[in-house]
N, C-alpha and C positions, 0 to 999 in steps of 0.2 A: 658533385651534385648527388651521386648516389650514396656517398658518405653522410650528407646532410639528411637525405630521406630516411636512411637507416637509423640516424640518431633520433629523428622525430618519431619514427615508428617505435623505437625502444622506449622512449619516455612517455608514449601513451598507451603501452601495454597495460591492461587492466590489472590491478591487484585482485587477489582472490577475495570475492565479495563474502563478507561475513556480517549478518544482520545484528544490529545492536539489540541489547536487552535492558529494559528499564524495570525498576521495582515499584510496586504500588502496595501501600499499607493501608488496609481498610480502617484499622484502628485509629490511625492519625489522619486518614483521609489525604495522603500525601503520595505524590508520584515523582519518580526519578530524583528524589532527595531535593526537590525544589528547583531543579534545573529544568530549562526548556526541553520540550520532547524533540526527538530526531525528526527531521523534515526531508522530504523529497527522496526518501527511501524507506523500504519496509522495515519493521522492527518487532520485537517481542515485548510483551508486558507480562511480568511474572508477579506472583503474589502468594501469600499464605492463605489457607482455607480455614475459616471458623469451623467449629465442629458441626458435622452433619451436612454441610454444604455439598451438594451433588452436581451442580451446575452453575456456571458463571456466564453471564451475558455482558457484552459491552456495546454501547452506542456512542459513536463519535461524529460530531457535526461542528461546522463553523458556528461561532457563537452568534453571529449575526443572521444566520440562516434558520429555516424552519426545521424542527426536530424530525419531521417526516423525511427530510433529505439525508438522514444520518446513515452512515455505514455501520453495519452490525456484525458482531463477531460472537462467538460462543465457544465454551469449553464444557465438557461433561466428564464425569468420573467413570472409569471402566466399570464393567458389571461386577458388582459385589466387592468393589475395592473401597479403601478408606485413605485416599491420598491426603497429604498435608499441604501440597502445593498445586498451583495450576499455571498454565502458560497460554497465552492469547497471542496469536500471530496477526498483527495489523498489516494486512497485504496491501491496502490502497495507501500509498504515501501521503502525509500531510503536507500542505504548502508551507513555504518558508515564511517566517516572521508573521504568523497569523495566530489568532487566538481560537481555541476550540473548547467545546463542552464535552467532558466524558461522563457517561453514566454507566455504573456498575450495578448489575442485578443479580442477587444471590437467591438460589432455590435449594429447598430440602425436599425429601420425599414425603408427601402427605401421608398422615397416619390413616387408620381405618375410620377413626371418628370424624376426621376432616373431610374424607372422601363421602361418607355418609351425609354429613351436613351440606356438602356441595350438591350431592345428588337430590336430596330433598328440596333444596332451594330451587334447583332448575326445574324439577317437576312441578312444584308449586307455581312458579312463574308461567310455565308453559300452559298449565290448566287454567290459570286465572285469565290469561290472554284468550284462550279459546272460548271460555264461558262469557267473556265480555264482548265477543265479536260475533256471536250468532244469537239471534232472537227469533221467536216464533211470531209469525203473522197469519192472517186468515188464508193466505195464498200458499204459504209454506215457510220454510226457513229462509231468513234473510241474513246476508252476511254484511256487516258494516264496512268491510274492506274487501277489495277484489282478491281472489285467491293468489295471484302472482305477488301482490305486495305483502299479503298475509304470510306467504312462505318466506319472503325475505325477513319480515319482522320476527318470525319464529327463529330463523337462523341467527339473528342478531341477539335474540334473548340468550341463546346459549354461548355465542361468541363473547359477549360482554360479561356473562357469568364466569366465563373461563379465562378472563384477562389477567388474573393473577396466578394461572396455572400454566404449565406446558407439558406436553407429552414426553415421556423418557426417550422416545425415538423420534421426537420432533414431528409427529404425525398430527397435523392441525385437524380441527373439526371442519369437515368439508360441506356441512349443511345437511339438510334433511333429504331423504331420497325421493325418487319419483312416485312412490307409493303414497307418501304424504301429500304430494301435489295432486294425485288422482283422487284422494280422499276429500281434500278441500274443494276440488271441482264437483264432486258428487254431492257434497253438502249443499252447495250453491244451488244446484238444480233439483233438490228434493222438494216435492209438493206433499204437504201434510195430508191431503186426501188419500194418499196411499199408505197412511199410517195404520198400524195394527191395532186399531180401536174401533168401537162401535160408532160409525158415522150416522147410522139410522136412529141412534138413540135420540130421544126428545130431551134427555137430560143434558143441558149445556154444561154443567159442572163436570159431568162424566167425561164428555168430549173434551173439554179444556184440560182436564187431568191427564187423558190419554195423549193428547198432543205434547203436553209437557213431558211426559215420560218417553214418548218416541224421540223427541228432539234430544233430551238428556242421553238416550241410548246411543244416538249417532255421535253426539259430541263425545261421550265417553270412549267410543271406538277410536276416534281421532286422537284423543289424549292418550290412550293406552299405546297407539302407534308411536306417538312422539316420545313417550317415556321409554319405551323398548329401544329405540334407535339412540337416544341419549345414554341409557344404561349400558349399551353395547359399546360405546366410546369410553365410558367410566369404569368398565371392567378391569383396566390396568390402572394402578395407583399413579397419580399424576405427581409432577414436581410442583411445589407451592413456593410463590415468591415470599421471601421473609425480609428482605432488606434492599435498600436502593441507596448507593453512595454516588454523590455527584461532585465532579470538579468543574467550575465554570470559568470561562475566559482564561484557559490555561494556554500559555504561549509555546510556540515552537521556535527552534533555533533558526537564526538568520543565516542563510547561506552566502558565501562571498560571491561577488560578480565576476565571471570570467569572461574574457573576450577571445572567441575563436579565431585563430590565425591559420592561414592556409599557405602551403608552400608546394608547388606542383609544376606539371609541364602540360602545355596545351597546343593544339593545332588550329590555325585560323585560316578559314577557307576565303580565297579571293575570287576565283572564277573557274570555269571549265566543267567538264564531265568526268566520267570515270577513266577514260583513256588519256585525257589531257588536263588532269587535275592540276590547278594551280593553288598553292597553299604555302604557308609558313608555319614555323614552330619556334617556341621560346618558353623558358621557365617563367614562372609568375609567382607573385606573392600578394596576399590581400587579407582582408578581414570579413567575416560573415556575421549575419544577424539571424539567429534561429527564429523560424516562424511559430515555435511552440516550445513548451518545456518537455524534455525527453522523458521525465519521470512520469508525466501524466498523458502524453499523447506520442505514440511511437512514430507516426508518419510525419507529423508536423514538427516534432521534436528533432527529427533527423534532417529535415528540410530547412533551407536557409536562403537568404538573399546575400550575395557577396559583391564586393568591389576591390579592385586592386590594380596592380601595374605589372606589365611584362618587363623582365630584367634587359632584354636586348630587343633591338629593332629587327625587322624581317625584310626579305627581299622577294618580290614577286618574280614571275617568269620573264619579265622584261628588265630585270635587274634594277627596277625602281625600289628605292629604300622606303619601307613602310614604318614610319616612326609614329609619334603622337603629338597632339597639340600641347602647348603650355609647358609640359615637363619634358618633352622630347622622347617620350616612350609610349607606346600603345597602353591604353587603360581599359579595363573591362568592367561590366556589370553583368551579373547573371544569377542563375538558380543553381543550387547544388543539392545533393543528397548524400548523406553520410552512410557509408557501408562498412561492415567489418570493423566498427569503432573508430578507426583512424583514416580509413580511405574514403575519399569523396569525390563523387562524379560531378563535374561542372559543365554547364552549357549556358551560353548567353551570347552577348555581342561585344566586340572590340571597337573602340574609338580610335581611329588612326588618322594620320596626317602625312602627305607626301608633297614634295615640292613640284609644281607645275613649271613655274619660272620664278625669277627673283622676286616677283610682287604677289604671286598668287599661290595659296596653299590649298591642296585638295583634302578636305576633311571628309572621311567616309566611315560607315559603320560595317563591320564583317561579322558573321557568326564564328563561333569557336566552340570547341569541346575539349575537355582535359580532365586529368585526375590530379588530385592533391592529397597531401597528408594534412590533417587537421589536428591542431593541439590547442589547449586553453592557456591562456595567460591571465593570471589574477590581476584584477584592476582594483586598487583601493587607495586610500589616502590616510595618512598619519592624523590622529586627532590633534 
């Protein structure tokens, strides 16, 4: 028995893991030379870099799923380097025999002219939004949108304006500060009767001009604050998106089906307490069905439901032979958890039978615990 267990342990010793590498050609928009992508294990994607590219991003998602559920990976060039190739580590394994969509995003360092154009566009959009959302009334300045929603809109103007850019240090724009929020609240509560113009003047045109100037002054103060915070973010040259390459419905390799077999030793409890324990032992063998895929969920992937048969009958303290119904051997069903790759802890119940007399058979369920070695047997059919 020990020799068998040792043999099983040896054939299950894991080989030294070495992740696969696949090549992607942006010119041909072709990956892994047309072969399916690796599945159920991490792998690398390597490719050559077009001139000037400083960052490569990759999104991978199931073709039937939403792109928002994509796994994202990125690579960037080291400071002041001009590499010719890049390498992305796909850490989350792909599922066997599935189709995936892959999107590659290529970024270059934005020039001074491009950064200036981006800055002017953001400043213009922010100013237009502020001017359109504040109007003067007889009672004061009225905002068409509440300050909380307005702050969200201002953040989105910048975020959408930067959607084709990314920071070299991956520092996203986090939104405008509390100073902008306070300024928006102040504008909402301003009454024009406190404006710096002659309220006692009988000249309505003069008062109207004064109100307009005062409102413009307050709006310009808000606009200047918005511009200052955006300019602070843009003081570092950003990386600009220049190309997107896409592979749709690309297949992954189909993994073979393996049936886990168990070979081990267990103890079955019959009755008694610690001082007068009544139990039996026997070697057993069986098959197990994993509750999950080990590549995607560690706990459920190592847990399984199993069933099998004991090799020999047992005897209780009364010298009664404990066998099993139908096949003459105890059979079991239970839960198991795989530890240390090959060792499996089992717990469950044993279906037994014992003769009461020539006409009556006592069928009983007893609890058992045991350990086993688990190894996989490939199950397949010839075409």
